N, C-alpha and C positions, 0 to 999 in steps of 0.2 A: 553223206549218204551217196551211194553209187547208183546211177541210173543206167540201165542197159541200152545199147544201141545195136540195131540189127540192120545189116546192109542187104537190100534186095535189088533185083534188076527190074526196072520199069521201062518198058518199050525200048530195051537195049541200053539203058542208062543206069548207072549206079545211084541209089538213093538210100541214105541212112535214116532209118526210122528210130526216133528216140522215145524212150519211156517218159521223157519230159513233154511229150505230146507236140513234137515238132519234127520236121524233116530237114535233112542237110544234103546238098549236092556237093560231093567232095571235089568234083572237077571245076565247077563254077565258084566254089567256096561261098555258096549262098545258103542261108538258113531260111526256111519257109515256115511261117506260123499263121494259123487260121484262128479267127474268132477269139481274140484276146479279151474283148469287151472290158477294157480298162475303165474303171470308174463306175461299174455296174452297182457296186455297193452304195456309192453316193447317190445314184439315181433312185434306188429303192428307198433309201432314208429320206430323200426329198419328197417322196410320195407317201411318207408316213409309215413305211414298213420297217420294223426295228431289227435290221440286220446288222451284224458287227462290222466295224471298219477293219481294214487291213488286207483285203483280198488283192488289191492292186499292188501293194508292197510285196506280198508273197509271190505274186506272179512275176514281178520284176526281178525278184531274187532268183527265181528259176531261170529267167531269161539271162541273167548274169552268168549262171552256171553253164548254160548252153554256149554262151560266147566264150567262156573260159575253156570249154571242152573242144570246141570246133574252130575257134579263131576265124570266124567268117569275115569275108570282105564286104558282104552285103546281107541285109536282112529284108525279106519281103513279107509283109503282112497281107494275107489273102482276104482282106475285108474285115469289117467290124473291129477295127483297132479300138474304137471307143464304143460305149453303149448308148449314150443319150446326151442331150444338152448339158445336163448336170455334170457330166464327165469333164466338161471344160472348166469346172470350178477350181479354185486355187489349190486345194490339197492334191487333187489328181494331177494337175498340170505341174505342180512343184515336183512331185515324185517322178513324173515322166521327164521333166527337164533335168533333174539330177541324174537319172539313168542315161539320158542322151549325152550329157557332159562326160560321163564315165567312158563312153564309147564313141567319142566324136569322130574318130577316123573311119568308122563303119558306115557305109552307105545304107540308108533306111528308106524303103519304098513301101507305100501303102496302096494296094489295089482297092478302090473305093467299094464299100459294101453298103447295104441298106441302112444299117445303124449309123454308119459314118455320115451319110447324107442327112439323117435326122439330127445327129449331134452338132453338126456345123463344122466350120473350117478350123483346122489345127493352127495354132500360132506358128508363124514362120520361124520363130526362134528355135523351135524343136528340130528343124532341119530334116523334116520328113517329106519326101517327094510323093505327091498324090498322082496316081495314074488310073486309067480306066481299063476294064477288062475287054478283050483279052490282052494282057501285057506279055509280049514274047521275051523270053530270057533263056538263051541256049535252046535246048530241045523242048522246053516247056511253054505252054500257054497258061499264064497265071491268072486265075479268075476268083471271083467270090462265089458265083453260082455254078454248081456242077453242070457241065454241058459237053458237047462234042465239037471240036474245032479241027478242020482239015489241016494236015501238015504238022501237027504238034500233039503232044500229050498234055492234057489239062490237069493241073493241080488246083484244087478249089477247097472251099470251106462251106459255110452257111448251114449245113445240115446237122452239125454236131453229132456225128455217128457214135453210137454206143452199142456194145454187144452184151447180151444177158448170159452170164455164166450161172448155170442152175444145177443144184443137186436135188435129191428127193426131199430134203428138209428145208432148203433155203435157196435164194438167188441173189445175185448182185449185178448191177449195171456198171460196166467199165467203158472208158473211152476206147475208140478203135480207129485204125486206118482202114479205109475201104478202097481197094485198088482194082478197078475194072479194066477192061481192055484198052479204053481210050481216055478214061478220066479217073483220077484218084481224088478222094475226099479225105482231108486231114481231120483229126479230132479237134474239138475246141481246145485252145490253149488255156483260156481262162478257167480257173477252178470253179468259179461261181456261175456255172451255166447248166442248162438242161441238156437233153439229148434225144436223138431219134434212133429207135431200135432197128438194127439191120439184120438180125438173125434170119429172117424169112425172105430176104431179098432174092429175087428169082434170077438175077443175071449171073455172070461168070466171075464176079469180083472175088479177089482174095481179101481176107479180113485178118488183120493183125491187132489183137487186143493189147491194151496196156493195163497190167495188173501187178501190184506189189513190186513196182520199179522195174518190171520186165516187159519186153515186147514178145507176145506169144502168137504164133501162127495158128489160128483156130480154123481157118478155111483156106485152102489153096485154090488157085484159079482152076475152074472146071474146064 
């Protein structure tokens, strides 16, 4: 299956937006991923909610595809790599460990998010560096929470932005990138997540929706 990538200019810098719900800086060779929420299915099952297993495996397969497509030197998770304490269970950690072993040469950095603090410390064997926002990397200030930081363009997550595409008969919510003048918010990478509708946002943000394996510009910067 082919997933489209669209290159946009953000604050004078190229950024590739992927229909796999990630962004790639071709100059830094860095892949940016927000809100993976690995192990969320395990958290729900631990609380008695009968959700199917397999979400983490599916998301890691998409991550493998992104690595194959872009050959990044580093991957930065913009917070909420894990969903909760149950995400540290053996099945999720085994899946993450096997994924990390497949890509041992790639630097992996996690900007701590609110769910990561709740989940607890990652095993050192995973080889994931934990940093705190704002983490400066090239022209970017990498954060979990959307904000404005002097001297850099912020890339963040947390909000899980979605755009509602509607017709007279029906509507559908799709993930989207929301790129304002000084802060861009990436869609949640994890498939098993909710979303915050941004159709009526009053600022000047450009919005790129992800639908049917494509990245679609639905609103340009005003």
